[in-house]
C-alpha positions as CSV (number, residue, x, y, z in Angstrom):
1,M,87.5,3.6,-33.0
2,A,84.7,1.3,-33.9
3,L,81.5,1.2,-32.1
4,C,79.6,-2.1,-31.9
5,F,75.8,-2.0,-31.2
6,M,74.0,-5.0,-29.9
7,A,71.1,-6.4,-32.0
8,T,67.8,-4.5,-31.5
9,S,66.1,-7.7,-30.2
10,H,68.2,-7.2,-27.1
11,L,67.0,-3.6,-26.8
12,Q,63.4,-4.8,-26.7
13,Q,64.0,-6.7,-23.5
14,P,63.6,-5.0,-20.1
15,I,66.8,-4.7,-18.2
16,A,66.4,-6.5,-14.9
17,S,68.1,-3.7,-12.8
18,A,65.7,-1.2,-14.3
19,S,62.9,-3.0,-12.5
20,P,63.6,-2.1,-8.9
21,T,62.5,-4.2,-6.0
22,P,61.6,-2.8,-2.5
23,Q,65.1,-3.9,-1.3
24,D,66.6,-1.4,-3.8
25,K,64.9,1.6,-2.1
26,G,67.4,3.9,-0.4
27,R,70.5,2.3,-1.8
28,A,73.2,4.3,-3.7
29,C,73.3,4.4,-7.5
30,R,75.4,1.7,-8.9
31,Y,77.1,4.0,-11.5
32,V,78.3,6.8,-9.2
33,G,82.0,7.5,-10.1
34,Q,81.9,5.3,-13.2
35,A,81.9,6.4,-16.8
36,V,78.3,6.4,-18.1
37,R,77.7,6.6,-21.8
38,A,75.5,9.7,-22.2
39,L,72.8,8.8,-24.7
40,P,70.8,11.6,-26.3
41,I,67.4,11.9,-24.6
42,R,64.1,12.4,-26.3
43,V,60.9,13.1,-24.4
44,I,57.8,12.4,-26.4
45,T,54.7,13.9,-24.8
46,V,51.1,13.6,-26.0
47,G,49.2,16.8,-25.3
48,K,48.1,20.2,-26.3
49,K,50.0,23.5,-26.5
50,R,52.1,24.1,-23.4
51,S,51.6,27.1,-21.1
52,Q,54.2,29.8,-21.1
53,G,55.3,28.9,-17.6
54,V,55.9,25.2,-18.6
55,R,57.8,26.3,-21.7
56,L,60.1,28.5,-19.5
57,L,60.8,25.7,-17.1
58,V,61.4,23.2,-19.9
59,D,63.9,25.6,-21.5
60,E,65.6,26.0,-18.1
61,Y,66.1,22.2,-17.7
62,K,67.2,21.8,-21.3
63,T,70.0,24.3,-20.4
64,K,70.8,22.5,-17.2
65,L,71.0,19.1,-19.1
66,K,73.3,20.4,-21.9
67,P,76.6,19.6,-20.0
68,Y,75.4,16.0,-19.6
69,C,73.6,14.9,-22.7
70,S,71.7,16.2,-25.8
71,F,68.0,16.6,-25.3
72,E,65.1,16.7,-27.6
73,D,61.5,17.5,-26.7
74,S,58.7,16.2,-29.0
75,L,55.1,17.1,-28.6
76,V,52.5,14.8,-30.2
77,R,49.1,16.5,-30.6
78,S,46.4,14.8,-28.5
79,N,43.4,13.6,-30.4
80,P,44.5,14.9,-33.8
81,R,41.2,14.0,-35.5
82,N,39.0,15.2,-32.7
83,S,37.5,11.7,-32.4
84,Q,34.8,11.0,-29.8
85,D,35.9,7.4,-29.7
86,V,38.6,7.0,-26.9
87,R,40.1,3.9,-28.6
88,A,40.5,5.8,-31.9
89,Q,42.1,8.7,-30.1
90,V,44.6,6.5,-28.3
91,E,45.4,4.7,-31.6
92,D,46.0,8.0,-33.4
93,E,48.3,9.2,-30.7
94,E,50.1,5.9,-30.6
95,V,50.8,6.0,-34.4
96,A,52.3,9.4,-34.1
97,M,54.4,8.4,-31.0
98,M,55.7,5.2,-32.7
99,K,56.9,7.2,-35.7
100,L,59.3,9.1,-33.3
101,I,60.7,5.9,-31.7
102,A,63.7,4.4,-33.6
103,S,64.3,0.6,-33.6
104,D,67.5,1.1,-31.5
105,D,65.9,3.5,-28.9
106,W,65.8,2.4,-25.3
107,V,62.2,3.2,-24.4
108,V,60.9,4.3,-21.0
109,V,57.1,4.5,-20.8
110,L,55.7,6.7,-18.0
111,D,52.5,5.2,-16.8
112,E,50.5,5.3,-13.5
113,R,50.8,1.5,-13.3
114,G,54.6,1.5,-13.8
115,R,57.1,0.7,-11.2
116,D,58.1,3.2,-8.5
117,V,61.6,4.5,-8.9
118,D,63.5,6.8,-6.6
119,S,66.2,9.3,-7.8
120,E,69.1,6.8,-7.5
121,Q,67.1,4.2,-9.4
122,M,66.4,6.8,-12.1
123,A,70.2,7.4,-12.3
124,D,70.7,3.6,-12.6
125,L,68.1,3.6,-15.4
126,L,70.2,6.1,-17.3
127,G,73.3,4.0,-16.7
128,D,71.6,0.8,-17.8
129,A,70.4,2.5,-21.0
130,G,73.9,3.8,-21.7
131,N,75.2,0.3,-21.4
132,S,72.5,-1.3,-23.5
133,G,73.8,-0.5,-27.0
134,A,70.9,1.8,-27.7
135,S,71.5,5.0,-29.6
136,R,69.0,7.1,-27.6
137,I,66.6,7.0,-24.7
138,S,63.0,7.9,-25.5
139,F,60.8,8.7,-22.6
140,C,57.1,8.5,-23.5
141,I,54.4,10.5,-21.6
142,G,50.9,9.5,-22.7
143,G,47.8,11.5,-23.3
144,A,44.6,11.7,-21.2
145,Y,43.7,8.0,-21.9
146,G,47.2,6.6,-21.6
147,H,49.4,4.7,-24.0
148,G,48.3,2.3,-26.7
149,R,49.4,-1.4,-26.7
150,Q,52.2,-0.9,-29.2
151,V,53.9,1.7,-27.1
152,K,53.5,-0.4,-24.0
153,K,54.9,-3.4,-25.8
154,R,57.9,-1.4,-27.1
155,A,58.9,-0.3,-23.7
156,N,62.2,-1.5,-22.2
157,V,60.9,-0.4,-18.8
158,T,57.7,1.2,-17.5
159,I,57.9,3.6,-14.6
160,R,55.7,6.0,-12.7
161,L,56.6,9.4,-11.4
162,S,53.9,9.4,-8.8
163,S,51.1,7.2,-7.4
164,M,48.9,10.1,-8.5
165,V,47.9,10.7,-12.1
166,L,49.7,13.8,-13.4
167,N,48.8,16.2,-16.2
168,H,51.2,15.7,-19.1
169,Q,52.7,19.2,-18.5
170,I,53.4,18.4,-14.8
171,A,54.8,15.0,-15.7
172,L,57.2,16.6,-18.2
173,L,58.5,19.0,-15.6
174,V,58.9,16.3,-12.9
175,L,60.7,14.1,-15.5
176,M,63.0,16.8,-16.6
177,E,64.0,17.7,-13.0
178,Q,64.6,14.0,-12.3
179,L,66.8,13.6,-15.4
180,Y,68.9,16.6,-14.2
181,R,69.0,15.2,-10.7
182,S,70.0,11.7,-12.1
183,W,72.9,13.2,-14.0
184,T,74.2,15.1,-10.9
185,I,74.0,11.8,-9.0
186,L,75.9,10.0,-11.7
187,K,78.6,12.7,-11.7
188,G,78.8,12.9,-7.9
189,Q,77.8,16.6,-7.9
190,N,76.1,18.5,-5.0
191,Y,72.5,18.8,-6.1
192,H,71.0,15.6,-4.7
193,H,71.2,15.2,-0.9
């Protein structure tokens, strides 16, 4: 069986359905009951060493996600050169993050100025990514000063997990729970009510 991937220029464009409108709130996921291509997921987080409690919960959700997709967690060290200049700090973090993003990744940037998505819309986002021709979904969680321009430009979609600013460890846990919830929605399983 041959697989055909679309050109990467298509992957750079946001998918319209991944940009929810207020009318989309509360509606059912479009992909429930349909076959959804399970792309490997990579979460790239800028931050420092994680607490033991966060590591335990991350491991728990990695185990929960195994039946649905492969999962990789990458931690980019925040402010690797201990710069006092915020711009230099963000640029260093951005360089490290961009090295982890392949040209055929479907990139989701998590940012406080991103679009609100509910759980069904997050499931739609996974379905859209699976249909995009991408080889992997990369979720990007920025450091204390956010994402650099290149990461923002590379995003297929930018979302937020909350109207509040979240610490990178909390954002990671919320994202992982929502990824698990999204897969249970896609599979029609009894987790999301």
